[in-house]
N, C-alpha and C positions, 0 to 999 in steps of 0.2 A: 504494500500500500504506500503510495507516494502522495503527500499532501502539498499542494502549491499554496504559498502564502499562509502557512499554518499560524493559528492563534495559540497563545500560551497563557496559562493561568499560573500564578505564583502565590503560594500560601506560606507565609512566614510571619512570626510575631514582630520581629525587629524591623523598623522602617529603614534603618541604615542598611541592613542586610538586603532588604527588598530592592532598595535603590541601586545597590552594587550589582545584583544579579540582573536587574533591568538594563543597566548600562552595558553589561557584557553581551546581552542577548538582543538588544533592540534592533540591531542591524539585520538580524536573521529572522526575527519574528515581528512582523509589522504591527500586530495587535497583541499587547500584553495586558492581561487583567491581573489585579492583585487583591489579596485579602489577608487580613491578619489572622483569621481563624477559619476553619472549614465551614462553620455556619455562615460566615460572611459571604461565601460564594453564591448564596441564594440571590444576592443582589446583582450578580453578573448578568448583563443583558444578552450575552451570546454564550453558546456552549464552546469551550476551548477544545482544540484538538489534543492538547497535551497539558498536564498540570504538573508543575514542579513544586515539591513540598520540602520545606526545611525540616529535617528529621531530628533537630536538636531536642525536641520534646518527646521523642519516642516514635512518632509516626505509626500509632497503633491501628489495628484493623477497623476500628470505628471510623477513623478519618477516611480510610479507603472505601468503606461501605457507604458512608454518607456521600462521597463524591461520585461513586459509580451509580448510586441510586438516582442522583440528581442529573448526572451527565452520562448517558448510557454508553456512548462510544469513546469516552475519553481514555487516553493513555496516561498512566500515573508514574512519576519518577520521584524518588526521594534522594535528597542530598544530605550526606552525613558530614558532620563537622569533625568527627574522629573516626579513624579506621577501626571498625569493630566487626569481627566475623559474625558473632552471635546476633548483633543488631541487624546486619545486612541479611542474614539468613531469615530472621524473624520477619523482616519486611517483605522478602520474596514469598515466604509462606503465606503472608497476609494478602498476597495478590498484586504486589507491586510489579510494574512492567520494567522497572529499572531501578537500580540503586547505584549511586555515584559516590566515590570516595572524596576526601577533602583535598587531595593534591593534584587535581586536574588543571591543566592549562585551559584558558578560554577556548582555544581551538578544539581541544579534545572534548571539552564539555559540549560544544555545539555538535560535534560529530556524533557523540553518544545520543544526544537528543534526537538527531536526525534518524539514527538507527532505530530508536524506539518508535518514532513516528512511522517507520517503514515496517513495523511489526516484529522487530527483534526484542529480545530481553537483555538488558544490560546488567551484568553482574560484576562487581569489582574483583580485582585479582585476589584480594585477601579473603574472598568468600567462594573461590572457584571449586572448592571441595564439595560444595552443596549441589545436589541434583534436584531441581524443582519437581521432577516427575516422581521422586521417591518420598516426598515429604508427607507428614501427617500434621493435622492441626494440633497446636500445643495444648496441653492440659495442665492447668495450674490449680492450686487450692485443693490438693488431694488427688490421689490416683483414681478415685471412683467418680470424679466429677467430669462429666462429658461436655460441659459448656466451655467453648474455647475462650479462655480469659488471658489477656496479654499481661505483661509485667506491669505496665502502667495502670491497667485496670485493677490488677491485684493490689497495687499500692493504694489506690483510691479506696477499694473495698476495706482494706485493713484499717485505714484511717477513719472510715465511716464506722466501722465496728468499734473503734476506739472513742467514738462519740464526738469526733471533730466536725466542725462546720467547714464550709467552702473556703473562707478566708484563712482559717488555721491550716487546712490541707495545702492551700497554695503556698503558704510560708514554709511548711514542712518539706514540700517537694521542690520548691524553687521554681514554680510555674505560676502563670497568671490565674486569677480567680475565674475568669471566663473559660480558660482551658479546663479547670476543675469541673465547672458546671457541665461542659460538653461531655467529659468522661463519665460523670455521675449519670447523666441521661443515657449514655451508651450502655453502661453497666445495667441500668434498670431495664432497658429494652431487652438486652441479652438474657437476663434472669427472669424476664416477664413478671416483674414485681411492680407494685403501684407507688411505692415511695421509698425514701432513703432508709427508713427504719427496717423495712422488709429486706432491703439489700444487705444491711448490716447483719440482720439475723441469719440470712442465707450464708454470709461469710463465716459467721460463728458456728454454724451447724455443719460446715463442710470441711472441717479439719484444717491442718497446716496453715493457720493464720497467725498473725502477730498481735491480735487484739489483746489489750490488757484490761478492758472493762467488760463487765457482765451486764448485758441489756436487761436480763431478768432481775437484776438488783436495782434497776431504776435509772441507769445511765443510757439514755437513748441518743442517737446521733443528732447533733444540732442541725436544724434546718434553717440556717440563717438567710437563705435566699428563697425559701418556700417553694422549692422545686416541685413540680407537679407532673407526674408521668401517666396520669389516667388516660390521656389522649394519645399516647405513644403506641405505635405498633411494633411487634417484635422485629428485630433486624435480622435479615437472612445471613447465613454464613458467608464470609468473604469469598469472592471468586479468585481462584488461583490459576496461573498459566504455566 
């Protein structure tokens, strides 16, 4: 597949980071859309051919699923800030069409993006031992749990079980409060629960958690943003290639 005059979407929290990437790619992509968070892509007026995501915050499968549900034909590439085999493999497992390491030259970056647009999968050299055809969805929070929970989602669940609110979780994990809200909603969709307390109870009842508070003793997770999941539909499993 060859796309003439391809459009590109860029999802990254830092404005300086976004401006830098746009400066590198503007000559090759006449239309560049940008968003601070995955939820913000709902405001894009057109569907991009390719979305590049800053994976500094983990790039979990909720982000991938949200984008592929919104843009059916989009190709998704994650850019790592540090070379990590495990991180790269997790992203490919979650359905990424490409994962790019931090040490690319601008010319090589453009080449890889063109290859992804042409239908190829870009895997960094430090993750070449991974075979996408042989992977299985990760299982976390106990060997008997079949819900595919990512590491970031596990962290969020554990903090919910510890009774923390969004602001406190954001401080603990070093991410924005809006990012915490996004993952809380993703986790509730996956677990098919109606609220944060039910998600916390789920975490406490499925072993291998780090929660230190007992909800039955009266410590419920703080709902400082009054998140409401009653209208949310279950999110399907991420598509992998």
